[in-house]
C-alpha positions as CSV (number, residue, x, y, z in Angstrom):
1,X,44.3,153.1,28.7
2,X,47.9,154.1,28.3
3,X,49.7,153.3,31.6
4,X,53.2,154.8,31.8
5,X,55.4,153.4,34.6
6,X,59.1,153.5,35.5
7,X,61.3,150.7,36.7
8,X,64.9,151.0,37.8
9,X,67.7,148.6,38.6
10,X,71.4,149.6,39.2
11,X,72.0,152.3,36.6
12,X,69.2,151.2,34.2
13,X,66.0,153.1,33.9
14,X,63.0,151.7,31.9
15,X,59.8,153.5,31.0
16,X,57.0,151.2,30.0
17,X,53.8,152.1,28.1
18,X,51.1,149.5,28.3
19,X,48.1,149.3,26.0
20,X,45.4,146.7,25.3
21,X,46.6,144.6,22.3
22,X,47.9,141.3,21.1
23,X,51.0,140.8,23.2
24,X,53.8,142.6,21.3
25,X,56.7,143.7,23.5
26,X,59.0,146.4,21.9
27,X,62.2,147.5,23.6
28,X,63.9,150.7,22.1
29,X,62.1,150.1,18.8
30,X,63.1,146.4,18.5
31,X,61.3,143.2,19.5
32,X,62.3,142.2,23.0
33,X,63.6,138.8,21.7
34,X,65.9,140.6,19.3
35,X,67.0,143.1,22.0
36,X,67.7,140.4,24.6
37,X,69.3,137.5,22.9
38,X,69.7,135.4,26.1
39,X,66.6,133.3,27.0
40,X,66.8,133.9,30.7
41,X,66.6,137.7,30.1
42,X,63.6,137.2,27.9
43,X,62.0,135.2,30.6
44,X,62.7,138.0,33.1
45,X,60.9,140.5,30.9
46,X,57.9,138.0,30.4
47,X,57.7,137.1,34.2
48,X,55.2,139.8,35.3
49,X,52.9,138.9,32.4
50,X,53.1,135.1,33.0
51,X,52.6,135.6,36.8
52,X,49.5,137.8,36.4
53,X,48.1,135.6,33.5
54,X,48.1,138.6,31.2
55,X,50.3,137.3,28.4
56,X,49.0,138.2,25.0
57,X,46.5,140.8,26.3
58,X,48.7,143.9,26.2
59,X,51.1,145.7,23.8
60,X,54.0,147.0,25.7
61,X,56.4,149.6,24.4
62,X,59.6,150.2,26.5
63,X,62.3,152.7,26.4
64,X,65.4,151.7,28.4
65,X,68.8,153.3,28.9
66,X,71.8,153.0,31.2
67,X,73.3,150.0,32.9
68,X,73.9,146.6,31.4
69,X,71.6,144.0,29.8
70,X,70.7,142.3,33.0
71,X,69.9,145.5,34.8
72,X,67.9,146.7,31.9
73,X,65.9,143.4,31.8
74,X,65.1,143.7,35.6
75,X,64.2,147.4,35.2
76,X,61.7,146.4,32.4
77,X,60.3,143.7,34.6
78,X,59.6,146.1,37.4
79,X,58.0,148.7,35.0
80,X,55.7,146.1,33.5
81,X,54.6,144.8,36.9
82,X,53.8,148.3,38.1
83,X,51.8,149.0,34.9
84,X,49.8,145.8,35.3
85,X,48.8,146.8,38.8
86,X,47.5,150.2,37.6
87,X,45.4,148.4,35.0
88,X,44.1,145.8,37.4
89,X,44.7,146.2,41.2
90,X,43.7,142.5,41.7
91,X,47.0,141.4,40.1
92,X,49.0,142.9,43.0
93,X,48.8,139.8,45.2
94,X,50.4,137.3,42.7
95,X,53.0,139.8,41.6
96,X,53.9,140.7,45.1
97,X,54.2,137.0,46.1
98,X,56.5,136.5,43.1
99,X,58.6,139.4,44.4
100,X,58.2,141.3,41.1
101,X,57.2,144.6,42.7
102,X,60.4,144.8,44.8
103,X,62.9,147.6,43.7
104,X,66.4,146.2,44.1
105,X,68.3,149.2,45.4
106,X,71.8,147.6,45.3
107,X,74.2,149.7,43.2
108,X,77.9,149.6,42.5
109,X,79.9,150.9,45.5
110,X,82.1,153.9,44.7
111,X,85.8,153.7,44.6
112,X,87.5,155.2,47.6
113,X,90.7,157.2,47.4
114,X,93.9,155.4,48.4
115,X,92.4,152.0,47.5
116,X,92.5,150.0,44.3
117,X,88.8,149.4,44.1
118,X,85.9,150.1,46.5
119,X,87.4,147.9,49.2
120,X,90.5,146.3,47.8
121,X,93.7,147.6,49.4
122,X,97.3,147.5,48.3
123,X,99.1,144.3,49.1
124,X,100.7,144.4,52.6
125,X,104.4,143.7,52.9
126,X,105.6,143.0,56.4
127,X,109.3,143.3,55.5
C-alpha cells in the first residue's frame, strides 16, 4: 500500500509516499524535526495525522522543493491529508472539517511595469 500524493502551496510542491509503519516522517532524506526546526511548522506537518488519529501508524517519505519553509510545510500537510484519504475514505470528514484538504491557491502577485512592486507606485509630488 504505497499511496503517492501531491500537495502544493505558493511555489512549493510536495510529493508524499505513505506506507504502513511505525510513524517515521522523512522530508528530503532528513527527519522532519531536523528539516523544520520551528515547532509550529512541525505541528503543521503532524496536523493531518493527529486529526485523523493516525499518528504512529504510517511511515511517510516526502520530497519537497520550491518556495519557503512555511509553504513547504503547508504543501506537505496537504499531501499527507490526501494520502490518508486514499488509505481510509472514512477519514475525509474530520480532515475536511479541520480544513486540511483545502488547497490554498494564493500566490505572489507579479510585478507590473512602471510600478515599484506589484501595486506600489512612485511617490506623487504635487509641486
